[in-house]
C-alpha positions in Angstrom: -104.4 -126.3 -14.2 -102.6 -126.7 -17.4 -101.8 -123.4 -19.1 -103.8 -122.9 -22.2 -106.1 -125.9 -21.5 -109.2 -123.7 -21.2 -109.8 -121.9 -24.5 -112.0 -119.3 -22.7 -109.2 -118.0 -20.4 -106.2 -116.2 -21.7 -102.8 -117.5 -20.4 -102.3 -114.3 -18.4 -105.4 -114.8 -16.4 -104.5 -118.4 -15.7 -101.0 -117.3 -14.5 -102.7 -114.9 -12.1 -105.0 -117.6 -10.8 -102.0 -119.9 -10.3 -100.2 -117.3 -8.3 -103.1 -116.8 -5.9 -102.8 -120.3 -4.2 -104.0 -120.5 -0.7 -101.5 -120.8 2.1 -100.9 -119.9 5.7 -98.1 -117.4 6.5 -96.4 -117.6 10.0 -93.7 -115.6 11.6 -90.0 -116.6 11.3 -89.3 -119.7 13.5 -92.9 -120.7 13.9 -92.5 -123.7 11.5 -89.9 -125.2 13.8 -92.0 -124.6 16.9 -95.2 -126.1 15.3 -93.1 -129.1 14.1 -91.9 -129.7 17.7 -95.4 -129.2 19.2 -97.0 -131.6 16.6 -94.2 -134.2 16.7 -93.5 -134.0 13.0 -91.0 -132.6 10.5 -90.5 -129.1 9.3 -91.2 -130.4 5.8 -94.6 -131.7 6.9 -95.5 -128.3 8.4 -94.4 -126.5 5.3 -96.5 -128.8 3.1 -99.5 -128.4 5.4 -99.3 -124.6 5.4 -99.0 -124.5 1.6 -102.1 -126.8 1.4 -100.2 -129.5 -0.4 -101.3 -132.0 2.2 -104.8 -132.5 3.6 -104.4 -135.3 6.2 -105.8 -135.0 9.7 -102.3 -134.0 10.8 -102.1 -131.3 8.1 -105.5 -129.8 9.2 -104.4 -129.8 12.8 -101.1 -128.0 11.8 -103.1 -125.4 9.9 -105.5 -124.9 12.9 -102.5 -124.5 15.3 -100.8 -122.1 12.9 -103.8 -119.8 12.8 -104.2 -120.0 16.6 -100.5 -119.0 17.0 -101.0 -115.9 14.9 -100.7 -117.2 11.3 -102.6 -115.6 8.5 -104.4 -117.3 5.6 -103.6 -115.6 2.3 -104.4 -116.3 -1.4 -107.0 -118.7 -2.5 -110.3 -118.1 -4.1 -112.2 -115.1 -2.7 -115.6 -115.9 -1.2 -117.9 -114.3 -3.7 -121.3 -113.7 -2.2 -122.9 -112.1 -5.2 -123.1 -113.3 -8.7 -123.0 -111.0 -11.7 -124.4 -113.6 -14.0 -128.0 -113.3 -15.1 
């Protein structure tokens, strides 16, 4: 999202939305272990956990990270109710 591109959202709100990007957080050393288990590089694991990649391998890495105790943080909250009328 380009800052200031939406005239209805002030820049401060856009900055907050940008900082809430979805990612998976794992314990120290887990990136190396996941890379070994999946037969890929640490960089690929990092990109997958930061949702910068969405290949089949990246989805498998994220699944494994969650299974090994990782936590998904950030992203858009699942809003089940609408305040619009």
